[in-house]
N, C-alpha and C positions, 0 to 999 in steps of 0.2 A: 650251716652258715646262713641258709635262707631264713632261719628263725632267730638269728642273733647270737649264735654261739660260734666263737672264732675257732675253737678246737673241740675235738671230741671229749677231751678231758674236762673242759668247762661244762659241757652237757652232763657228763657223768657225775660231776660234783653236785650240780644243782639237783639232778635226779635223785641222788642218794639222800640229800637233805629233805626232799619231799616224800619219797617213797621208802627210804630205809634200805634200799638195795640198788644194784646196778641195773641199767636198762636190759642187759642180756638176761639177768636173773628174772626180772619182771616179765620179759617176753616168754621165757620157758614156763613160768607159772600160768600165764594167761593162755598159752597154747594147750596146756593140760586141761584147763578149765573148759575151753572151747570143745576139746575132744569129748569131755564128759557130757557137756550139754548136747552135742550132736548124737552121742550114743543114747541119751535119754529121749531125745526127739524121735529117733528111729524106733525105739520101743513103743512110744505113743502112736506112731504111724501104723505099726503092725497091729496094735490093739484096735485102732480106729478102722483099719481095713477089715479085720475080722467082724466087727460090729456091723459095718456097712454091708458086707457080703451076706450077713444073716437077714438083713432087711430088704436087699435088692434081689429080686428074682424075676425071671422071665414069666409074664402072665400066661395062664393056661388056656385062655379063651381061644387062642389061635392054634390050629393044628400044626403038625410038624412041617408041612409043606407051605405054611403061611396062607392057607385058604380058609375062608369062612362062608358058610352057606346060610342065607337068611331068607325066610319066606314070610311076607306080610300082606295084609289086606289094606288096600288104599281107600276103602270106604270109611274106615275109621279116621279119627282125628279130632283135635280140639284147638280152640283159639289160644293164643299165648301172647305175651308181651316181649318185645325185643329190648330187654333191660340194658343190654350192652351198648346201645347206640344213643343213650340219653345224654351222657356227659363225657368230656375228655379233659384230663389235666393238661393245662397249657403253660403254667408258670406263675411267677409273681406278677402283681399289678405292674411293677416297673418293667418287667420283661415285655408286657404288652404295649409299652410305649415304643418298642422297636418295630420298624417296618417289616423286617423279615419274619418276626414272630406273628405279626398280624396277618401277613400273607399266608403263612402256613396254617393258621387257624381258619382262614377263609377256605383254603383247600380242603381241610378236614371236615368242616361243616357242610360244604357244598357237595363233596364227593362221598362222604360217609354218613351224612345226615345227623350229626350231633346237634342237639338242641342247646345244651348248656356248656359253657366254658368254665371249668373250675380253676379259680385263681386264688392266690393267697398273698400274705404280706400287704394287706390293704392299708395299714398304717405303717408305712415304711419311711425311714429317714431319707431315702433317695427321692421320695415324692415331695419332700419339703412342706408337709402339711402343718406341722407345729413343732415346738421344741420339747414337748413332753411335760412342761410345767405351766406354761401360760394357758389361760382359759378364756375363751370367747372370741379369739381371732384365729381363723384357720384359712389356709391356702389350698383350695381344692382344684387348682388348675390342671395339674398332672393327672389326678384321679378323673376329673371330668373328661379329659381327652380320651382316656381308656373306655369309660362308660359310653361316651358319645359314639365311639367306634363300634362297640358291641351292639348298642341299641339300634344304630343306623343299619346294621347288617342283620338285625333280628336274631341275634345271639343272646341268650339269657345268661346273666352272671350267676355263678355258683360261688359264693364268697366264703372263704375260710379265713376267719379273723385271728386264728392262732398265731402266736409269735414264733416264727421259724427262721432259721438262718438261710442265707444264700450259699449253697454248697453243692458239690458234685462228689460222687463216691467211686473209688476204684473197686473196693470190696468192703465187706462189713468191717467197720472200724478204721478204714484207711481212706481219708478224704483227699481229693485233688486240690480243692480250695475251700475256704470257710470264711464267711463274713456275717456277723450279726447285723442285719439291716433293719430290725424293728426299732421303732421309737421307744426310748426309755422313759416310761411314764413314772414320774416321781411320787404320784399319789393315786389312790383309787378315784378320787374326785376328778382329777385331770383326765383320766381315761374315759370315765363315764360321761363327762361333759362333751368330749369330742365325739363319742359314739352317738349320743343323743342328737347333737347338732348335725352329724353326718346323715342320719336317717331323715331328719327334716329337710336337709339339703337335697338329697336324691329324690325325695317325694315331690319337692317343689320343682325340680329341674325336669324330671321324667314322668311325673304323674303317678297317682296311686295305683292305677290299673297296671302300668308297666312294672312298678316295683313289687306289686303283689305276686308277680311271676318269679321273682328272684328267690334264691336259696341262701340262707344265712346259717353258717356253721361255726360253732365254738369248739375248737379242737385243743387237744393237749398233746404236747410233744414228749413222748416217753423216752426219747434218746437224749435230748438236751433239756432235762428237767430243770437244771439250775438256772438256765437263761430263758426258760419258756414261759415265765409268769407274765401276765398281761400288764401288770403294774406292780409297783413296790408298795407293800403293805404288810405290817407284822402279823395280821390275821388273814392273810391271803387264802382264798379258797376258790377253786375253779367253778364250784357250784354258784357262788355269788356272782361271778361273771355271767354265767348262763342265765341266772334269774333276772339280772338287770337287762340283758339283751332281750330276753323273752318278753318282759313287761313293756320295754320301749317299743319293740317292733309291733307286737300285737295291739298296742294302743293306737298305732298310726296305720299300719297295713296288716290287719288281722289275717288276711288270706296268704300272706307270705309264709314260706316253710322255714322252720327253725329246728336245728338238731345238733348233735355232737355224739361222741367226743373225738372221733377219728383216731383212736388209739389202737394198740396191739392187744388182743385179748389175753394172750399168754404172759405178757410182760407184767401186768398188774391188774388182775380181774377185780380186785377189791375196790379199785377206783371206780369202775363201772357200776358195781353193785351199790356203792355209796351214792353215786350220781342218780341212779334209778330210784333209790329210796327217797332222796331229796326231792325229785320230781313228783313222786307220789304225795309226799307230805305238803308240798307247796302248790299242788294242783297245776303244774306247768309241764305236763307231759309233752315231750318233743314230738314234732311231726315225723321225724325219722331218727334212727340211731345209726351212727356211722362208725365203721371199722376200717382197718388197714390190713391187707393180706400180702405178705411176702413170705416165701417158704424158708424161714429162719427160726431157729430155736434160741430163746434168750439164754445168755450165759448163766450157769448155775453156781458159779463161785463168788465169794465175797469181794474179790478184786474187780468185779464187773467187767469180765472179758467181753469182747464184742459178740454179737450174735453169730451163730454158726449155721451153715446151710443144713436144712433138713433133708434126709434121704427118703422121707415118707412120700410115696406116690400120691396118696390121697390127702395131702396136707390141707388143701383149700377146702375140701368138703368137710373135713374134720373141724376146721376152724369155724366154718359157718354153722355146723351143728352145735358147737360150744356157744356161739353167739345166741342161737335160738333158745338153747337151754337156759342161758343166763337171763334172757329177756322173759322167758316163761316163768322162771323162778321169782323174778322181781316185779311181775305184773306189767311188763312192757311188751307182751306178745303181740298186741295190736298195732304197735308202731312199725312203720316201714323200715326195712333194713337196707342201708346203702354201704356198699364196699367202695370207698372213695379213692383208694390207691391200691393198685394190684398189678403185679408183674412176676415173672419167674426169677428176677434178680433185682437187688437194689443198685447194682453196679451200673455206672455210666461209661464203663470202659470194658464191657464184656461183649465180645463179638457174637455171642449167642443171640444178642438183641437184634443183630442184623441178618441172622440166618433163617433158613426155612424151619429150623427147630422151633423158633418162637411162634411162627405162624401156625404150625401144627399144634403147639402147646395151647395157643389161644382157642383153637377149634375144639380140642379135647376138653379143656377145662370149662368152657362155656357149655359143652354138652353135659358135663358132670354137674355143674352148678344149676344150669337152666333156670327154673322158676323158683329157686330157693332164696333169692334175693330180689329186691325191688329196683336196685341200681347197681351196675357193675362198671366202674370207671377205671380205664386202663392208665397205667403210668408209663409213658406219657405221650403227648402229641408230637413234639418236635425235638430234634437233637440240638437245635440252636440254643436252647436255654442252658445246656451244659457244655457249651463250646468253651475251650480254653486254649492255652499255649500248645497243648499236645494234640489239638483237634485239626490235623492237617491232611488226613486221608479222605478218600471218597466215603468211607464208613469208619467210624471210630468206636463202635461198641456202645453208642448212646442208646437210651431207652425210648427214643421217639419212634413214632410210626413213619416219620419222614426224616431223612438225613438233613444235615444243615443246608445242602444244596437242593432240597426238595425232592430227592429221589424216593420213590415209594418202596418201602421194605415189604418182605413177605407178611409181616404182621399187619400192615395196612390192608393187604388183599384178604387176609383172614377176616377182617371186619367187613370188607366189601362183600365177600361171599356170604357171611352170616346175615348181612342186611338183605341180600337177595333171596333168602329163603322164603317159602310161601307162608301164608297167614295161618294155616292150620298144621299143627304138628301131628304126624302119624306115629312115628316111633323114633327112639334114640338107641343106638347100640355102641359097641366098643369102638367102631371105626366109622360111624355114619350117623347123620341126622336126616330123616326123611320127612318132607313137608309137602303140602298141597296148596296150590294157589286158587284164588276164587275163579279163575278162568278154566280150571280143571286140569292145568298142567302140574307136573311134579318137579320139585327142586330138591336135590339130594346133595348134601355136603359130606364128602368122604375125606378121611385123614388117616395117615399112618404115623402115629406119634411114637417115638422111641425114647426110652428112659436113659438116664445117665449111667455110665459105668462107675466103678469105685474111684478111678483115677481123677474124675472131675472134682470130687470132694477133697482130694489131697493137694490140689493146686489153688493158688490165688486166682480169683475169677478173672482178673485183668491180665493174667499171664498166658492165657490160652490164645495162641495165634490163629489166624484164619486157616492156615495150612494144617493145623492140628485138630480141626473140628471132629473128624470121624473117630478120633481116638478117645473121645470123652463120652461115647455112647455104648450101650450094651451090645448091640448087634447092628448089622447093616442088611436087613432083610425086607424084601418087598412083601406086600400083603395083597391078596386077591379076595374081594368080596363078591360072591355070587348071589346077587339080589334078585328075588322073584317077587314081582308085584302082582298080587292076586286081584281079581274082580275089576280088571280094566275092560275096555270095550273089545269084544271078541273080533278077531281078524283085522283089527285096526292097525294101520301103519303109523309108527311113532318115530319122531326125530329125537336123537340123543345128542345134545350139544354139551361139550365138556370144556370147562375153563380150569386150568391147573397151574399151580406154582410148585416148582421143584428145584433141585440143584441144577437141573439141565435148562430150566426155563423160568425167567422172571426173578431170579435171586440176585440181589445187588452184590452180595458177598462173592458169589461164584462168577458173576460177570466181571467184577473188579479183578478177580483172580486171573482172568484172561489178559489183564494189563500188568501181570506180575505184582499186583498190589502197589503199583507206583503211586506215590503221594504227590508228585508234581505233574498233575494232569492238566492238559489244555482245556479251555472252555468248550471246545468242540467235543472233547472226550467225555466231559461231564454231561453235555447235552445228549450224547449217544447213550450213556448209561441211563439217563432219565427216560429215554424213549424205548430202550430195549428191555427195561425191567417192567414187563407187563405179563399177564397170564398167557399161557399157550392155549390157543383155541382150536378145537377139532370137532368134527360132526360125523355121525353115522346114522343109519336108519335100521329100525328093527320092527318086526311084525309080531303082534300078540297072537298067541295060540291057546285056544281053550281058556280064554280070559286070563291068561298069564303072560306077563312080559318079563323075559329073562335078560338080566344085565350082568355083564362080566366086567367088574371094576377092579383094575389093577393099579396099585400105588407103590411107588418107591419110598425109601426111608424119608420121613419128614415131608413127603408130598401131601398136599391137600388140594382137593378139586371140587368144583361145583358142577353138578350135572343138571341140565334143564331138559326135561322130557315132555314133549307135547305132540299132539296128533298132527300128522302131515296133512296139509291142505291139498286136495286134488281137484 
């Protein structure tokens, strides 16, 4: 009756005319079809479980009692670059017109020392620059307000000119919202005219010396290829876009860095090889080559299924090795390598982003990657840019280092600990990075990273609740690293200061759990979470014997800690 049928017989008559059977007959057929599909899905789940169990195994480096004994000489060491603290992804240019995003960026640059803010959608409809067809008249007011903010706070823009949508992702192939915000340029001439005028404008406004520090990137969106073209043209080629940008910028600010393509190596390596050959032929070698790393495998079927999560532990190092091989093969080995977007998940609703797991993951992967890249840019700075109707909790699984309320996540402290490491690297191991400062003190970052169990790959990423975190990991085992520092000053007394983040101390997800994950928190409650989510600090004193300093470092699952060791002043 709600749908306009006065009697069931009227519905039955119309239904038979359209489907050739009664509603009850149709229901029985569909129920049988659903049962068949569920049975087929269960078979696929069993096959996937068997494949994952073959690939996921407990590492052999740790003994049965979870202890590791390491003996090293602190006299050795070499200088290195902290490539992870150069740039942070902060959002679209329009996002940076928001006061909250600006405030979060200032917090990140001041507290974590980022030099560059990577932003995209420079030519966005929301900035009202032009209509995409008119040539010669442009409105840069909104753009100028963003660049004025960055320049005044000594933050260097890293500009991605790729056409990308405004979107947030629940899991691979499942978006929360999607909006194409790029200006639709109706001709190649219209886009090139705007870009050339834009370069002249920023040089006039900020000076050649300032713009020479900027980074310009031409990216290609492998996920939204149909809508990712910079302009409409029957002979469109991404290499022509790069060629024009390269010539335009180098003619005005030759010291500015230009590169691309910020794609996924496994998705279509032939595009990169074509781009590299083009650069060789045109003598426009990029200042850097950019890639994106998220641990996903492209769909292998013709119907273009979404990317699926990779169970490979060393996915990141394998991808970087592929990048270097491709660059070597195509004559681009001398170019800098930038990983411009990197995280353990693409999801903006995965509570692992808020957990200690992600902090330990960052420490572990930076240790593995170390100096194999020239820039490593985390995805991303703030949860604010993926905030939506469903973002009402203290944490929402966003990929930021800060929650929308500015609460510092474990991932934030992972970068702070990495930044506090000494200037000379002594050694890197399965659970530690040992460094030495110019003052003669030692800084050691220890981490207990635990890998996923099979169950994680069988669930949607956004379906894991905070209470279920422990179920998606292989084991819940503490690790003890017995570290012996050789060649220290004999009989000297040392102070061992420890700063740690764990499920017991400094974790936003675990502290929020003490509020029963209440979403209707008072302002005082949020303020409390901001102040309580800090590293736990402790100190002890140890004496060197026979030029050896023994350290007993114990870590719980997904705990990471920075040890500062220095001689006691007497």
